[in-house]
N, CA, C and O atoms as a GROMACS GRO file, in nm:
protein
  308
    1MET      N    1  -2.203  18.026  10.651
    1MET     CA    2  -2.337  18.027  10.709
    1MET      C    3  -2.337  18.108  10.837
    1MET      O    4  -2.248  18.098  10.920
    2ASP      N    5  -2.440  18.189  10.849
    2ASP     CA    6  -2.450  18.266  10.971
    2ASP      C    7  -2.532  18.190  11.076
    2ASP      O    8  -2.590  18.085  11.048
    3LYS      N    9  -2.533  18.245  11.195
    3LYS     CA   10  -2.597  18.180  11.309
    3LYS      C   11  -2.747  18.159  11.287
    3LYS      O   12  -2.801  18.054  11.323
    4ASP      N   13  -2.815  18.257  11.228
    4ASP     CA   14  -2.959  18.246  11.206
    4ASP      C   15  -2.993  18.137  11.104
    4ASP      O   16  -3.094  18.068  11.118
    5THR      N   17  -2.908  18.122  11.003
    5THR     CA   18  -2.931  18.018  10.902
    5THR      C   19  -2.918  17.880  10.965
    5THR      O   20  -3.000  17.792  10.940
    6VAL      N   21  -2.814  17.862  11.046
    6VAL     CA   22  -2.793  17.733  11.113
    6VAL      C   23  -2.910  17.704  11.207
    6VAL      O   24  -2.959  17.591  11.213
    7LYS      N   25  -2.952  17.805  11.281
    7LYS     CA   26  -3.065  17.786  11.373
    7LYS      C   27  -3.191  17.747  11.296
    7LYS      O   28  -3.264  17.658  11.339
    8GLY      N   29  -3.216  17.813  11.183
    8GLY     CA   30  -3.333  17.780  11.102
    8GLY      C   31  -3.328  17.638  11.048
    8GLY      O   32  -3.430  17.569  11.046
    9VAL      N   33  -3.210  17.595  11.003
    9VAL     CA   34  -3.195  17.459  10.951
    9VAL      C   35  -3.218  17.357  11.062
    9VAL      O   36  -3.287  17.257  11.041
   10LEU      N   37  -3.163  17.381  11.180
   10LEU     CA   38  -3.182  17.287  11.291
   10LEU      C   39  -3.328  17.280  11.336
   10LEU      O   40  -3.379  17.172  11.364
   11LEU      N   41  -3.395  17.396  11.342
   11LEU     CA   42  -3.537  17.394  11.376
   11LEU      C   43  -3.620  17.324  11.269
   11LEU      O   44  -3.714  17.252  11.300
   12GLY      N   45  -3.584  17.345  11.142
   12GLY     CA   46  -3.652  17.276  11.034
   12GLY      C   47  -3.630  17.126  11.038
   12GLY      O   48  -3.720  17.048  11.008
   13LEU      N   49  -3.508  17.086  11.076
   13LEU     CA   50  -3.475  16.944  11.086
   13LEU      C   51  -3.560  16.876  11.193
   13LEU      O   52  -3.606  16.764  11.174
   14VAL      N   53  -3.581  16.945  11.304
   14VAL     CA   54  -3.665  16.890  11.412
   14VAL      C   55  -3.808  16.871  11.364
   14VAL      O   56  -3.876  16.778  11.408
   15GLN      N   57  -3.856  16.959  11.275
   15GLN     CA   58  -3.994  16.952  11.226
   15GLN      C   59  -4.011  16.860  11.106
   15GLN      O   60  -4.123  16.836  11.062
   16SER      N   61  -3.902  16.810  11.051
   16SER     CA   62  -3.906  16.733  10.927
   16SER      C   63  -3.948  16.588  10.950
   16SER      O   64  -3.881  16.513  11.022
   17LYS      N   65  -4.059  16.548  10.890
   17LYS     CA   66  -4.104  16.409  10.899
   17LYS      C   67  -4.007  16.316  10.828
   17LYS      O   68  -3.984  16.203  10.873
   18THR      N   69  -3.949  16.362  10.718
   18THR     CA   70  -3.851  16.282  10.645
   18THR      C   71  -3.730  16.253  10.732
   18THR      O   72  -3.680  16.141  10.734
   19ALA      N   73  -3.683  16.353  10.804
   19ALA     CA   74  -3.567  16.333  10.892
   19ALA      C   75  -3.600  16.237  11.005
   19ALA      O   76  -3.517  16.152  11.040
   20TRP      N   77  -3.719  16.248  11.063
   20TRP     CA   78  -3.757  16.157  11.171
   20TRP      C   79  -3.769  16.012  11.122
   20TRP      O   80  -3.725  15.919  11.189
   21LEU      N   81  -3.829  15.994  11.005
   21LEU     CA   82  -3.838  15.858  10.951
   21LEU      C   83  -3.700  15.802  10.918
   21LEU      O   84  -3.673  15.685  10.942
   22GLY      N   85  -3.613  15.886  10.864
   22GLY     CA   86  -3.476  15.844  10.836
   22GLY      C   87  -3.400  15.805  10.962
   22GLY      O   88  -3.326  15.707  10.962
   23ALA      N   89  -3.419  15.882  11.068
   23ALA     CA   90  -3.354  15.851  11.196
   23ALA      C   91  -3.407  15.719  11.253
   23ALA      O   92  -3.331  15.639  11.306
   24PHE      N   93  -3.537  15.698  11.240
   24PHE     CA   94  -3.598  15.572  11.285
   24PHE      C   95  -3.538  15.454  11.210
   24PHE      O   96  -3.503  15.352  11.269
   25LEU      N   97  -3.526  15.469  11.080
   25LEU     CA   98  -3.470  15.363  10.997
   25LEU      C   99  -3.322  15.340  11.030
   25LEU      O  100  -3.277  15.225  11.034
   26ALA      N  101  -3.249  15.447  11.052
   26ALA     CA  102  -3.106  15.434  11.085
   26ALA      C  103  -3.084  15.369  11.221
   26ALA      O  104  -2.981  15.304  11.242
   27SER      N  105  -3.179  15.385  11.313
   27SER     CA  106  -3.164  15.327  11.446
   27SER      C  107  -3.213  15.182  11.454
   27SER      O  108  -3.197  15.117  11.556
   28MET      N  109  -3.271  15.133  11.346
   28MET     CA  110  -3.331  14.999  11.347
   28MET      C  111  -3.235  14.887  11.390
   28MET      O  112  -3.277  14.799  11.465
   29PRO      N  113  -3.109  14.887  11.347
   29PRO     CA  114  -3.020  14.779  11.392
   29PRO      C  115  -3.002  14.772  11.544
   29PRO      O  116  -2.970  14.665  11.597
   30ASP      N  117  -3.023  14.883  11.613
   30ASP     CA  118  -3.008  14.883  11.759
   30ASP      C  119  -3.126  14.820  11.832
   30ASP      O  120  -3.107  14.748  11.930
   31TRP      N  121  -3.248  14.845  11.784
   31TRP     CA  122  -3.365  14.796  11.857
   31TRP      C  123  -3.432  14.675  11.794
   31TRP      O  124  -3.513  14.609  11.859
   32TRP      N  125  -3.400  14.645  11.668
   32TRP     CA  126  -3.468  14.535  11.600
   32TRP      C  127  -3.451  14.400  11.670
   32TRP      O  128  -3.550  14.326  11.681
   33PRO      N  129  -3.332  14.363  11.718
   33PRO     CA  130  -3.319  14.232  11.783
   33PRO      C  131  -3.412  14.212  11.903
   33PRO      O  132  -3.450  14.099  11.934
   34MET      N  133  -3.448  14.321  11.970
   34MET     CA  134  -3.535  14.311  12.087
   34MET      C  135  -3.679  14.276  12.051
   34MET      O  136  -3.749  14.214  12.131
   35ILE      N  137  -3.724  14.314  11.932
   35ILE     CA  138  -3.865  14.291  11.896
   35ILE      C  139  -3.882  14.198  11.776
   35ILE      O  140  -3.994  14.175  11.731
   36GLN      N  141  -3.772  14.145  11.726
   36GLN     CA  142  -3.776  14.065  11.604
   36GLN      C  143  -3.872  13.947  11.612
   36GLN      O  144  -3.948  13.922  11.519
   37ASP      N  145  -3.868  13.874  11.722
   37ASP     CA  146  -3.954  13.756  11.734
   37ASP      C  147  -4.102  13.793  11.736
   37ASP      O  148  -4.184  13.724  11.674
   38GLN      N  149  -4.137  13.900  11.808
   38GLN     CA  150  -4.277  13.941  11.814
   38GLN      C  151  -4.328  13.989  11.678
   38GLN      O  152  -4.439  13.955  11.638
   39VAL      N  153  -4.245  14.066  11.606
   39VAL     CA  154  -4.286  14.116  11.475
   39VAL      C  155  -4.293  14.003  11.374
   39VAL      O  156  -4.380  14.001  11.288
   40ALA      N  157  -4.200  13.907  11.384
   40ALA     CA  158  -4.202  13.793  11.293
   40ALA      C  159  -4.330  13.712  11.314
   40ALA      O  160  -4.384  13.657  11.218
   41GLY      N  161  -4.379  13.705  11.437
   41GLY     CA  162  -4.504  13.637  11.463
   41GLY      C  163  -4.623  13.706  11.397
   41GLY      O  164  -4.720  13.641  11.358
   42LEU      N  165  -4.615  13.838  11.384
   42LEU     CA  166  -4.723  13.915  11.322
   42LEU      C  167  -4.712  13.922  11.170
   42LEU      O  168  -4.811  13.908  11.099
   43LEU      N  169  -4.589  13.944  11.120
   43LEU     CA  170  -4.570  13.970  10.978
   43LEU      C  171  -4.505  13.856  10.900
   43LEU      O  172  -4.492  13.864  10.778
   44GLY      N  173  -4.464  13.751  10.967
   44GLY     CA  174  -4.401  13.639  10.899
   44GLY      C  175  -4.250  13.641  10.909
   44GLY      O  176  -4.191  13.727  10.975
   45ALA      N  177  -4.188  13.545  10.843
   45ALA     CA  178  -4.044  13.522  10.856
   45ALA      C  179  -3.960  13.639  10.804
   45ALA      O  180  -3.854  13.668  10.860
   46ASN      N  181  -4.004  13.706  10.700
   46ASN     CA  182  -3.926  13.816  10.641
   46ASN      C  183  -3.976  13.951  10.691
   46ASN      O  184  -3.985  14.047  10.614
   47ALA      N  185  -4.007  13.959  10.819
   47ALA     CA  186  -4.065  14.082  10.875
   47ALA      C  187  -3.971  14.200  10.861
   47ALA      O  188  -4.016  14.310  10.829
   48SER      N  189  -3.842  14.181  10.884
   48SER     CA  190  -3.749  14.295  10.877
   48SER      C  191  -3.743  14.351  10.735
   48SER      O  192  -3.736  14.472  10.717
   49ASP      N  193  -3.746  14.265  10.636
   49ASP     CA  194  -3.746  14.312  10.497
   49ASP      C  195  -3.871  14.395  10.469
   49ASP      O  196  -3.863  14.499  10.403
   50LYS      N  197  -3.985  14.349  10.519
   50LYS     CA  198  -4.110  14.422  10.498
   50LYS      C  199  -4.107  14.557  10.567
   50LYS      O  200  -4.150  14.657  10.510
   51ILE      N  201  -4.058  14.562  10.689
   51ILE     CA  202  -4.051  14.686  10.764
   51ILE      C  203  -3.960  14.787  10.694
   51ILE      O  204  -3.994  14.904  10.681
   52VAL      N  205  -3.843  14.741  10.648
   52VAL     CA  206  -3.749  14.831  10.580
   52VAL      C  207  -3.810  14.883  10.450
   52VAL      O  208  -3.794  15.001  10.418
   53ARG      N  209  -3.878  14.799  10.375
   53ARG     CA  210  -3.943  14.844  10.252
   53ARG      C  211  -4.052  14.947  10.281
   53ARG      O  212  -4.062  15.049  10.212
   54ILE      N  213  -4.133  14.921  10.381
   54ILE     CA  214  -4.239  15.015  10.418
   54ILE      C  215  -4.179  15.149  10.460
   54ILE      O  216  -4.226  15.254  10.416
   55MET      N  217  -4.076  15.146  10.543
   55MET     CA  218  -4.013  15.269  10.587
   55MET      C  219  -3.949  15.343  10.470
   55MET      O  220  -3.957  15.465  10.462
   56GLY      N  221  -3.886  15.271  10.380
   56GLY     CA  222  -3.826  15.333  10.262
   56GLY      C  223  -3.930  15.404  10.176
   56GLY      O  224  -3.907  15.516  10.131
   57VAL      N  225  -4.042  15.338  10.155
   57VAL     CA  226  -4.151  15.400  10.077
   57VAL      C  227  -4.204  15.524  10.150
   57VAL      O  228  -4.230  15.626  10.086
   58LEU      N  229  -4.219  15.517  10.281
   58LEU     CA  230  -4.267  15.632  10.357
   58LEU      C  231  -4.170  15.750  10.348
   58LEU      O  232  -4.213  15.864  10.337
   59VAL      N  233  -4.040  15.722  10.354
   59VAL     CA  234  -3.940  15.829  10.343
   59VAL      C  235  -3.950  15.895  10.205
   59VAL      O  236  -3.947  16.017  10.194
   60VAL      N  237  -3.962  15.813  10.100
   60VAL     CA  238  -3.974  15.868   9.965
   60VAL      C  239  -4.102  15.951   9.952
   60VAL      O  240  -4.099  16.060   9.894
   61LEU      N  241  -4.213  15.901  10.004
   61LEU     CA  242  -4.339  15.974   9.997
   61LEU      C  243  -4.333  16.107  10.073
   61LEU      O  244  -4.380  16.209  10.024
   62THR      N  245  -4.274  16.105  10.192
   62THR     CA  246  -4.264  16.231  10.266
   62THR      C  247  -4.171  16.328  10.195
   62THR      O  248  -4.189  16.450  10.203
   63ARG      N  249  -4.071  16.277  10.125
   63ARG     CA  250  -3.982  16.365  10.049
   63ARG      C  251  -4.056  16.429   9.932
   63ARG      O  252  -4.036  16.546   9.902
   64PHE      N  253  -4.142  16.353   9.866
   64PHE     CA  254  -4.224  16.410   9.758
   64PHE      C  255  -4.316  16.520   9.809
   64PHE      O  256  -4.343  16.617   9.738
   65LEU      N  257  -4.365  16.505   9.931
   65LEU     CA  258  -4.457  16.603   9.988
   65LEU      C  259  -4.386  16.728  10.041
   65LEU      O  260  -4.451  16.827  10.074
   66THR      N  261  -4.254  16.723  10.049
   66THR     CA  262  -4.177  16.835  10.101
   66THR      C  263  -4.175  16.949  10.000
   66THR      O  264  -4.136  16.930   9.884
   67SER      N  265  -4.217  17.066  10.043
   67SER     CA  266  -4.219  17.181   9.954
   67SER      C  267  -4.127  17.293  10.003
   67SER      O  268  -4.104  17.390   9.930
   68LYS      N  269  -4.076  17.281  10.123
   68LYS     CA  270  -3.990  17.385  10.180
   68LYS      C  271  -3.855  17.327  10.219
   68LYS      O  272  -3.842  17.209  10.251
   69SER      N  273  -3.754  17.413  10.214
   69SER     CA  274  -3.623  17.372  10.263
   69SER      C  275  -3.627  17.369  10.416
   69SER      O  276  -3.720  17.421  10.478
   70LEU      N  277  -3.526  17.307  10.476
   70LEU     CA  278  -3.523  17.300  10.622
   70LEU      C  279  -3.516  17.437  10.686
   70LEU      O  280  -3.578  17.461  10.789
   71SER      N  281  -3.441  17.529  10.623
   71SER     CA  282  -3.430  17.663  10.681
   71SER      C  283  -3.563  17.738  10.670
   71SER      O  284  -3.599  17.813  10.760
   72GLU      N  285  -3.636  17.721  10.560
   72GLU     CA  286  -3.768  17.783  10.547
   72GLU      C  287  -3.865  17.727  10.649
   72GLU      O  288  -3.942  17.801  10.709
   73LYS      N  289  -3.860  17.597  10.667
   73LYS     CA  290  -3.948  17.532  10.763
   73LYS      C  291  -3.916  17.579  10.906
   73LYS      O  292  -4.007  17.602  10.986
   74GLY      N  293  -3.787  17.594  10.936
   74GLY     CA  294  -3.746  17.633  11.070
   74GLY      C  295  -3.774  17.778  11.104
   74GLY      O  296  -3.796  17.812  11.220
   75THR      N  297  -3.773  17.865  11.002
   75THR     CA  298  -3.796  18.006  11.028
   75THR      C  299  -3.942  18.046  11.002
   75THR      O  300  -3.978  18.162  11.023
   76GLY      N  301  -4.023  17.953  10.957
   76GLY     CA  302  -4.164  17.979  10.936
   76GLY      C  303  -4.194  18.062  10.812
   76GLY      O  304  -4.297  18.128  10.806
   77GLN      N  305  -4.107  18.058  10.715
   77GLN     CA  306  -4.127  18.135  10.591
   77GLN      C  307  -4.227  18.069  10.500
   77GLN      O  308  -4.256  18.120  10.392
   0.00000   0.00000   0.00000
């Protein structure tokens, strides 16, 4: 891979909604304990299961909507 390809992929990654949702989901174990009680009050006892399912569906939906590769997105092609 050349420098321009890597730069295009990284810029595309920053613009990717799928990547941002995936990062949010991956970071959930770090911040979930801080808000678990408040969210459980709003969504019920199985709030974390509901949140993970919703995020999973959103990631799949954004992936279906993706029509460009990360490098195409990053270079504006």
